[in-house]
Backbone bond lengths (Angstrom), bond angles and torsions (degrees), N, CA, C in turn:
res aa  C-N    CA-C-N  psi(-1)  N-CA   C-N-CA  omega(-1)  CA-C   N-CA-C  phi
1 M - - - 1.476 - - 1.520 109.53 -
2 T 1.330 116.77 127.37 1.459 121.30 -179.82 1.518 110.55 -102.38
3 T 1.330 114.71 146.57 1.458 120.44 178.26 1.522 109.00 -98.31
4 E 1.306 117.01 127.55 1.460 121.19 -179.26 1.520 109.59 -70.55
5 V 1.338 115.90 131.06 1.458 121.43 178.79 1.534 109.06 -78.04
6 P 1.329 118.61 130.15 1.467 120.48 178.79 1.524 111.53 -57.82
7 H 1.321 116.35 145.69 1.467 119.93 -176.90 1.526 112.73 -97.21
8 R 1.347 117.13 4.75 1.471 120.84 173.34 1.525 108.21 -112.79
9 L 1.337 116.20 129.76 1.461 122.29 -173.92 1.527 109.90 -105.39
10 H 1.337 115.86 125.94 1.466 122.74 -179.07 1.521 108.40 -115.36
11 L 1.327 117.13 105.96 1.459 122.83 -176.02 1.526 110.84 -94.82
12 G 1.342 116.04 136.02 1.462 120.34 -178.50 1.510 111.00 65.95
13 C 1.325 116.39 46.47 1.467 121.45 -169.94 1.526 113.29 -69.54
14 G 1.334 118.16 -29.22 1.461 119.30 -175.10 1.516 110.81 60.74
15 L 1.324 115.88 -132.91 1.463 121.05 -178.42 1.525 112.75 -86.22
16 T 1.335 117.25 -6.31 1.464 121.20 178.59 1.519 108.76 -92.66
17 A 1.319 115.91 95.01 1.464 120.83 -173.31 1.523 110.78 -133.97
18 P 1.332 117.63 67.73 1.467 119.96 -176.56 1.522 112.59 -73.23
19 E 1.336 115.59 156.01 1.454 120.58 173.83 1.533 108.98 -66.47
20 G 1.312 115.85 152.62 1.457 119.86 -177.82 1.511 113.06 93.82
21 W 1.333 117.00 -5.41 1.459 123.29 176.21 1.521 108.59 -124.72
22 L 1.324 116.77 148.12 1.454 121.08 168.83 1.531 105.93 -88.38
23 N 1.324 116.08 102.48 1.459 122.74 -172.03 1.521 110.39 -91.94
24 V 1.328 115.83 123.45 1.463 122.35 -172.39 1.521 109.64 -126.53
25 D 1.331 116.13 139.57 1.461 120.45 175.74 1.532 108.61 -152.50
26 G 1.321 116.19 155.02 1.457 120.69 -179.91 1.512 114.17 -99.19
27 S 1.318 117.37 4.18 1.459 120.77 -174.52 1.529 112.21 -69.50
28 L 1.329 115.24 145.58 1.461 120.94 173.04 1.528 111.12 -61.82
29 Q 1.329 117.09 -23.47 1.463 121.66 179.26 1.530 111.47 -60.69
30 V 1.329 117.39 -26.25 1.460 120.46 178.27 1.524 110.06 -64.17
31 V 1.325 116.56 -40.89 1.464 121.42 177.69 1.525 110.24 -65.94
32 L 1.326 116.26 -44.42 1.461 120.71 -176.68 1.526 111.79 -67.27
33 A 1.348 117.16 -30.04 1.470 120.51 179.28 1.517 111.23 -63.59
34 R 1.334 117.15 -27.91 1.464 121.25 179.11 1.528 112.13 -92.12
35 R 1.321 116.82 -10.43 1.464 121.05 -177.45 1.528 110.05 -131.14
36 P 1.334 117.46 73.85 1.466 120.67 -178.57 1.529 112.91 -56.64
37 W 1.323 116.84 -33.18 1.462 119.97 -179.73 1.527 111.18 -63.45
38 L 1.348 115.81 -37.59 1.460 120.32 178.48 1.527 110.61 -69.20
39 K 1.325 115.27 -38.42 1.470 119.35 177.69 1.528 110.07 -61.91
40 R 1.332 116.84 -45.59 1.470 120.21 179.04 1.527 111.43 -61.67
41 L 1.339 116.25 -38.42 1.460 120.43 179.41 1.524 111.07 -65.37
42 L 1.322 117.12 -43.00 1.462 120.98 -179.46 1.526 111.40 -65.90
43 V 1.332 116.28 -36.63 1.463 119.83 176.28 1.530 110.08 -67.43
44 F 1.323 116.80 -44.08 1.467 121.79 -178.63 1.528 111.42 -61.06
45 T 1.338 116.51 -38.50 1.466 120.51 -178.41 1.527 112.67 -84.83
46 G 1.329 117.01 -2.51 1.458 120.69 176.99 1.511 114.40 83.51
47 I 1.332 117.38 6.48 1.460 120.35 179.78 1.529 111.28 -76.17
48 L 1.330 116.08 -38.92 1.467 121.57 -178.78 1.521 109.52 -111.40
49 P 1.335 118.18 120.91 1.468 120.36 177.96 1.531 111.26 -62.46
50 P 1.332 118.39 139.22 1.474 121.14 179.79 1.521 112.93 -54.27
51 K 1.322 117.19 -33.98 1.471 120.33 -179.03 1.526 110.31 -62.38
52 Q 1.329 117.14 -40.48 1.464 119.88 179.02 1.518 110.97 -73.84
53 A 1.322 116.68 -34.02 1.459 120.25 179.58 1.528 111.59 -64.97
54 A 1.326 116.65 -24.91 1.461 121.15 -177.46 1.527 112.67 -82.36
55 I 1.325 117.67 -7.32 1.469 120.42 -179.72 1.532 109.16 -66.97
56 P 1.340 118.06 125.43 1.475 121.24 -170.56 1.530 114.44 -84.50
57 W 1.313 117.59 73.17 1.456 121.11 175.52 1.533 110.48 -72.67
58 R 1.335 116.41 142.59 1.464 120.91 179.30 1.524 110.46 -85.07
59 P 1.328 118.28 132.81 1.469 121.29 179.48 1.527 113.50 -62.82
60 S 1.330 117.80 -17.71 1.460 120.44 -178.03 1.524 113.17 -76.21
61 V 1.344 117.49 -12.79 1.468 120.81 -179.97 1.527 109.51 -65.49
62 V 1.336 115.70 136.75 1.465 121.80 178.83 1.528 108.97 -91.73
63 R 1.324 116.39 130.09 1.469 119.56 178.60 1.526 109.70 -93.04
64 L 1.348 115.73 124.01 1.457 122.10 177.18 1.515 110.10 -136.56
65 D 1.307 115.57 147.83 1.456 121.73 170.06 1.525 106.89 -84.87
66 L 1.314 116.65 106.29 1.465 120.78 -173.36 1.519 113.06 -81.03
67 T 1.334 117.38 5.72 1.460 120.36 169.72 1.527 110.19 -87.58
68 R 1.318 117.39 -2.60 1.461 122.74 178.39 1.534 110.05 -111.67
69 P 1.322 117.60 162.09 1.475 119.89 178.45 1.524 111.88 -57.05
70 L 1.318 116.47 143.85 1.458 121.53 179.39 1.527 109.64 -68.69
71 P 1.334 118.05 135.21 1.467 121.11 -175.51 1.521 113.36 -85.03
72 Y 1.330 116.59 44.84 1.458 120.83 -177.52 1.524 109.44 -128.09
73 P 1.343 116.86 147.04 1.463 120.10 -179.45 1.529 112.07 -64.94
74 T 1.310 114.79 156.59 1.458 121.20 176.02 1.533 109.92 -59.59
75 G 1.324 116.13 135.61 1.454 120.83 177.31 1.513 115.07 73.92
76 S 1.342 117.26 30.11 1.469 120.90 -175.63 1.523 113.82 -82.44
77 F 1.338 118.40 -25.67 1.462 120.53 -166.06 1.530 112.43 -124.34
78 S 1.327 114.34 150.43 1.467 121.53 177.53 1.519 111.70 -93.60
79 A 1.344 117.55 -9.06 1.470 121.64 178.88 1.520 108.64 -163.98
80 V 1.328 115.21 147.47 1.466 121.79 170.83 1.519 107.47 -128.80
81 Y 1.338 115.76 133.80 1.466 121.26 -179.56 1.524 109.44 -133.05
82 S 1.327 116.00 139.14 1.465 119.78 170.33 1.518 108.83 -148.02
83 S 1.330 115.80 145.91 1.460 121.85 179.08 1.520 109.45 -133.37
84 H 1.328 115.24 125.67 1.466 122.23 177.02 1.524 111.12 53.50
85 L 1.327 113.87 49.48 1.459 122.19 176.70 1.528 112.32 -117.40
86 L 1.333 117.37 -50.55 1.463 120.61 -171.71 1.519 113.28 -57.15
87 E 1.338 117.16 -32.37 1.467 119.42 -178.10 1.526 112.61 -68.18
88 H 1.328 116.74 -14.32 1.463 120.73 177.61 1.527 112.20 -86.77
89 L 1.333 116.33 -2.25 1.461 122.09 178.32 1.521 109.58 -109.90
90 Y 1.331 116.20 153.15 1.458 119.39 170.64 1.521 108.58 -65.16
91 H 1.321 116.33 156.61 1.459 121.17 -174.92 1.524 112.02 -52.14
92 D 1.323 116.96 -48.47 1.464 120.03 -177.45 1.528 111.66 -67.06
93 Q 1.327 116.97 -33.34 1.460 120.16 176.16 1.521 110.80 -67.33
94 A 1.330 116.35 -40.39 1.458 120.63 179.35 1.527 111.10 -64.20
95 L 1.330 116.51 -41.70 1.461 119.98 177.88 1.524 110.68 -64.19
96 A 1.338 116.17 -42.24 1.465 119.45 178.07 1.524 111.24 -61.82
97 L 1.337 117.59 -38.80 1.462 120.65 178.68 1.523 110.92 -66.66
98 L 1.324 117.52 -41.03 1.472 119.69 177.41 1.530 110.98 -63.10
99 K 1.320 117.03 -36.78 1.468 119.59 176.08 1.526 110.71 -64.31
100 E 1.333 116.01 -37.31 1.461 120.08 176.64 1.533 110.57 -66.97
101 C 1.330 116.72 -39.41 1.468 120.39 175.93 1.522 110.30 -59.24
102 H 1.335 115.90 -43.12 1.466 120.45 177.96 1.525 110.33 -61.06
103 R 1.318 116.68 -41.48 1.472 120.66 -178.10 1.524 112.19 -64.54
104 V 1.331 117.22 -45.39 1.474 119.95 -173.50 1.528 112.65 -80.37
105 L 1.326 117.57 -8.41 1.459 120.03 177.08 1.516 111.67 -79.25
106 R 1.332 115.10 149.65 1.449 120.46 171.62 1.532 109.03 -76.44
107 P 1.325 118.48 150.61 1.468 119.99 176.16 1.530 111.59 -54.86
108 G 1.318 115.95 135.93 1.457 121.53 -179.36 1.513 113.79 86.65
109 S 1.335 118.06 -1.63 1.468 121.59 -177.47 1.525 111.18 -93.18
110 V 1.333 115.16 168.34 1.467 122.00 -167.67 1.520 111.61 -117.70
111 C 1.318 115.20 139.82 1.466 123.49 168.22 1.523 107.79 -109.80
112 R 1.328 116.79 131.68 1.467 122.57 -178.61 1.529 108.44 -126.67
113 V 1.329 116.35 128.26 1.462 122.07 -175.96 1.528 109.96 -129.83
114 V 1.332 115.33 135.90 1.462 122.65 174.01 1.530 107.97 -116.22
115 V 1.324 116.67 132.62 1.468 121.90 175.65 1.526 108.72 -137.02
116 P 1.333 117.74 160.76 1.470 119.38 173.47 1.523 110.28 -59.86
117 D 1.312 116.35 146.97 1.460 122.44 -174.92 1.529 110.20 -90.99
118 L 1.328 116.51 103.04 1.467 120.99 179.88 1.524 111.11 -60.20
119 E 1.310 117.07 -39.20 1.469 120.39 -179.41 1.526 111.06 -61.15
120 A 1.333 117.05 -41.19 1.459 120.35 179.32 1.526 111.23 -67.07
121 L 1.333 116.91 -39.13 1.464 120.14 179.52 1.521 111.18 -65.45
122 V 1.321 116.21 -43.21 1.466 119.95 178.72 1.525 110.42 -67.45
123 G 1.338 116.39 -35.87 1.463 119.62 176.83 1.517 111.80 -62.88
124 D 1.333 117.15 -41.28 1.465 120.41 176.74 1.523 111.12 -62.87
125 Y 1.332 115.94 -40.17 1.467 120.36 177.54 1.532 110.91 -62.07
126 S 1.325 115.61 -45.74 1.473 119.74 -178.28 1.525 111.53 -62.70
127 K 1.329 116.94 -40.47 1.456 120.34 178.34 1.526 111.25 -65.07
128 A 1.339 116.05 -44.12 1.467 119.87 179.49 1.523 110.88 -64.86
129 K 1.320 116.29 -40.67 1.466 121.12 178.97 1.521 110.54 -63.37
130 A 1.329 116.52 -44.55 1.462 120.69 179.93 1.521 111.61 -64.45
131 A 1.325 116.75 -28.69 1.460 121.13 179.39 1.525 111.95 -83.15
132 G 1.324 116.79 -0.24 1.455 120.36 177.61 1.520 115.00 84.79
133 D 1.320 117.69 17.58 1.459 121.03 -179.36 1.527 109.58 -75.55
134 V 1.330 117.63 114.41 1.461 121.25 -177.76 1.525 111.99 -70.57
135 N 1.321 117.24 -13.14 1.454 121.49 179.69 1.532 112.84 -96.50
136 A 1.334 116.16 10.25 1.462 120.15 -175.45 1.524 111.87 -58.60
137 A 1.319 117.59 -45.53 1.469 120.77 -178.27 1.524 111.07 -66.16
138 S 1.316 116.53 -41.78 1.473 120.06 179.75 1.523 110.70 -63.30
139 M 1.333 116.74 -41.12 1.462 119.93 179.03 1.523 111.10 -64.46
140 L 1.352 116.91 -37.32 1.463 119.89 177.77 1.525 110.58 -64.01
141 M 1.338 115.88 -45.66 1.460 119.37 -179.67 1.530 111.57 -62.25
142 E 1.313 116.42 -41.72 1.461 119.75 -179.94 1.527 111.15 -66.66
143 S 1.328 117.03 -38.17 1.464 120.21 -178.88 1.524 111.88 -71.93
144 M 1.335 117.49 -27.71 1.466 120.35 179.52 1.522 112.10 -79.81
145 L 1.327 118.21 -20.23 1.464 123.20 176.29 1.523 112.54 55.86
146 M 1.325 117.00 35.64 1.448 120.18 178.69 1.530 111.23 -72.88
147 H 1.319 115.85 -34.82 1.459 121.76 178.46 1.520 108.88 -145.25
148 D 1.327 116.25 154.47 1.458 119.84 171.95 1.518 109.33 -69.58
149 K 1.329 116.49 153.37 1.462 120.21 179.55 1.518 111.24 -68.87
150 G 1.325 116.62 -28.26 1.461 121.91 176.59 1.510 109.31 -146.54
151 P 1.327 118.64 163.62 1.463 120.69 -179.23 1.524 112.17 -67.84
152 R 1.328 115.94 137.52 1.461 120.84 174.26 1.520 108.19 -75.14
153 R 1.313 115.90 144.46 1.459 120.46 -175.94 1.528 111.25 -107.19
154 G 1.321 116.22 165.54 1.452 121.73 176.67 1.520 112.37 82.21
155 L 1.333 115.26 -179.69 1.456 121.35 -178.37 1.527 111.81 -65.26
156 L 1.349 116.16 -38.45 1.461 119.27 178.50 1.524 110.13 -65.76
157 G 1.340 116.05 -38.17 1.451 119.59 176.32 1.516 111.93 -62.44
158 H 1.329 116.07 -37.91 1.462 120.55 176.66 1.531 110.13 -63.75
159 F 1.340 116.94 -40.48 1.461 120.91 177.77 1.529 110.61 -61.99
160 Y 1.328 116.83 -43.36 1.458 120.38 179.08 1.522 111.70 -63.04
161 R 1.328 116.35 -38.13 1.463 119.35 179.71 1.523 111.19 -66.57
162 I 1.337 116.64 -35.93 1.459 119.99 -179.55 1.528 110.47 -70.05
163 T 1.314 116.49 -47.78 1.467 120.37 -176.12 1.528 112.21 -80.40
164 A 1.340 116.72 -39.05 1.471 123.57 -179.36 1.527 111.76 55.53
165 F 1.356 117.27 20.43 1.459 118.38 -174.75 1.524 112.25 -71.95
166 H 1.340 117.28 -27.81 1.451 119.05 -177.66 1.528 112.44 -73.03
167 Q 1.316 117.00 -12.04 1.453 120.68 179.49 1.528 110.46 -90.69
168 H 1.325 115.74 151.02 1.462 120.44 174.94 1.523 109.39 -81.29
169 K 1.332 115.92 137.65 1.463 120.25 -176.53 1.521 113.05 -113.38
170 W 1.327 116.99 -22.16 1.470 120.51 177.80 1.517 107.52 -154.94
171 M 1.335 115.85 139.05 1.459 120.80 -176.54 1.520 109.92 -117.21
172 Y 1.328 116.17 157.67 1.460 121.90 -173.08 1.518 111.79 -135.52
173 D 1.338 114.13 148.28 1.459 119.65 161.00 1.523 106.66 -106.29
174 A 1.313 117.75 -179.96 1.463 120.04 -174.91 1.525 111.46 -61.70
175 A 1.338 116.95 -41.64 1.467 120.39 -176.66 1.528 111.69 -64.82
176 S 1.326 117.05 -43.40 1.470 119.28 -177.16 1.532 111.26 -70.76
177 L 1.339 117.79 -35.19 1.453 119.79 177.78 1.525 111.12 -69.62
178 M 1.322 116.77 -39.03 1.464 119.85 177.32 1.526 110.71 -63.84
179 Q 1.336 117.04 -38.05 1.461 119.97 177.82 1.518 110.93 -65.65
180 M 1.329 116.98 -37.41 1.461 120.00 177.94 1.533 110.64 -64.27
181 F 1.331 117.10 -40.01 1.468 120.47 175.43 1.528 110.51 -58.51
182 T 1.316 116.46 -44.70 1.466 120.87 179.73 1.522 110.74 -63.22
183 D 1.335 116.32 -42.85 1.464 120.43 178.98 1.529 111.84 -63.79
184 A 1.338 116.23 -27.45 1.461 120.99 179.96 1.524 112.41 -81.77
185 G 1.340 117.29 -5.71 1.455 120.58 176.20 1.511 115.31 107.91
186 F 1.344 117.71 -0.95 1.464 120.26 -178.77 1.523 111.03 -78.10
187 R 1.330 114.66 153.58 1.463 121.88 176.24 1.533 108.65 -126.01
188 S 1.331 115.93 171.74 1.470 121.50 -175.81 1.528 109.95 52.08
189 V 1.327 116.24 41.24 1.465 121.66 -178.42 1.520 109.28 -74.83
190 R 1.332 116.21 134.29 1.458 119.97 -177.64 1.519 110.43 -150.81
191 Q 1.330 114.53 155.96 1.460 119.78 170.17 1.518 107.86 -84.81
192 A 1.328 116.57 132.77 1.457 121.81 -175.74 1.523 110.64 -115.24
193 S 1.319 114.95 164.86 1.459 121.95 177.39 1.524 110.01 -95.78
194 C 1.304 115.46 165.08 1.460 121.52 179.17 1.527 110.56 -59.37
195 M 1.309 116.54 129.73 1.460 125.16 177.30 1.528 113.76 67.34
196 E 1.317 118.12 1.92 1.464 121.80 179.36 1.523 106.68 -102.52
197 S 1.345 116.22 107.87 1.454 119.31 -170.06 1.517 111.61 -153.13
198 A 1.344 114.15 155.35 1.455 120.36 172.30 1.524 111.35 -82.52
199 I 1.333 117.61 -3.79 1.460 122.15 179.63 1.527 109.34 -89.24
200 A 1.303 117.02 121.90 1.461 121.12 177.23 1.529 109.45 -68.36
201 G 1.323 115.79 131.89 1.458 120.11 177.61 1.511 114.59 80.84
202 V 1.330 117.53 19.70 1.473 119.38 -179.71 1.532 111.42 -62.71
203 V 1.330 117.14 -24.24 1.467 120.71 178.97 1.523 111.62 -63.07
204 E 1.327 117.46 -19.52 1.460 120.89 -179.31 1.524 112.48 -72.51
205 V 1.333 116.71 -22.95 1.462 120.10 -175.13 1.526 113.18 -120.61
206 E 1.320 118.16 -18.34 1.470 120.15 -173.84 1.525 111.45 -88.15
207 N 1.328 115.21 132.24 1.459 123.03 178.62 1.527 108.85 -108.32
208 P 1.337 118.61 110.11 1.466 120.63 -178.39 1.526 113.78 -56.36
209 E 1.333 117.25 -30.43 1.465 120.31 -178.98 1.522 112.44 -64.55
210 R 1.333 117.40 -17.81 1.458 120.69 179.66 1.525 111.80 -94.63
211 I 1.347 116.27 5.14 1.457 121.04 -178.70 1.526 111.74 -126.24
212 L 1.334 116.53 -50.09 1.453 121.39 -172.12 1.520 111.79 -68.86
213 A 1.338 115.07 161.26 1.466 123.22 177.78 1.526 112.01 58.38
214 G 1.352 115.79 35.15 1.448 119.94 176.05 1.513 115.26 80.48
215 Q 1.340 117.70 7.86 1.460 119.79 -177.55 1.530 112.57 -74.21
216 G 1.320 117.44 -25.53 1.452 118.37 -178.91 1.506 113.32 -165.05
217 I 1.326 115.32 163.14 1.458 122.49 174.46 1.529 107.53 -118.31
218 V 1.325 115.63 152.89 1.461 122.03 -176.75 1.521 108.99 -122.95
219 V 1.325 115.78 132.24 1.469 120.96 176.09 1.527 108.62 -130.53
220 E 1.322 115.68 137.45 1.459 121.79 174.60 1.518 109.90 -121.49
221 G 1.330 115.11 146.93 1.461 121.12 173.77 1.511 109.96 -141.19
222 V 1.316 116.15 154.89 1.460 122.52 -175.98 1.523 109.85 -114.04
223 K 1.346 115.43 137.65 1.462 119.85 170.72 1.515 107.45 -82.10
224 E 1.311 115.96 121.21 1.465 120.32 -174.76 1.523 111.32 -62.41
225 T 1.338 114.64 148.08 1.465 119.85 175.47 1.518 109.39 -77.41
């Protein structure tokens, strides 16, 4: 008996891994979700904090290095979705991933991406600065998550320093993200609203808290027929 592979691809799914989507993430937690004994060992040895070990990752999530080409045939999917993923990649890596999204989509299908809104973050900084807040710059740096405020300690901290995946590497406003979609080969590129999409079932993966009140911007593009 064969299991049908879902035709909607969810990249950087985190804990949002609904059925009907091929849910993909690069986190080490994906490995640990399939190996509870290893998770217990890492907690026992002090490498993995108990709080992180308690995070309920689903074993069905597929672990992939998204800095590499997607291991799927051309035209495999009817939709690609990602939220708060691209900013964790360097600009050139993000563009390469969008090109891969374009490749694995079927003609006429949609890619939808959510990222933190650089314009909103800078706007908050400007307002705080104008109001005389001496902490305006620090708040901007913390909100951009480009670097930790201090070095992480322990073996897990060493792992984070090596991978640096939890840090943001490139930020976008709506115009720059739309241009990246165009550079990746997409057409009919547009900025979209929360939950308003050409992708059927987008409500299954989209979190309004990561979009509304300046938390994120949404861009969709279509692979031409």
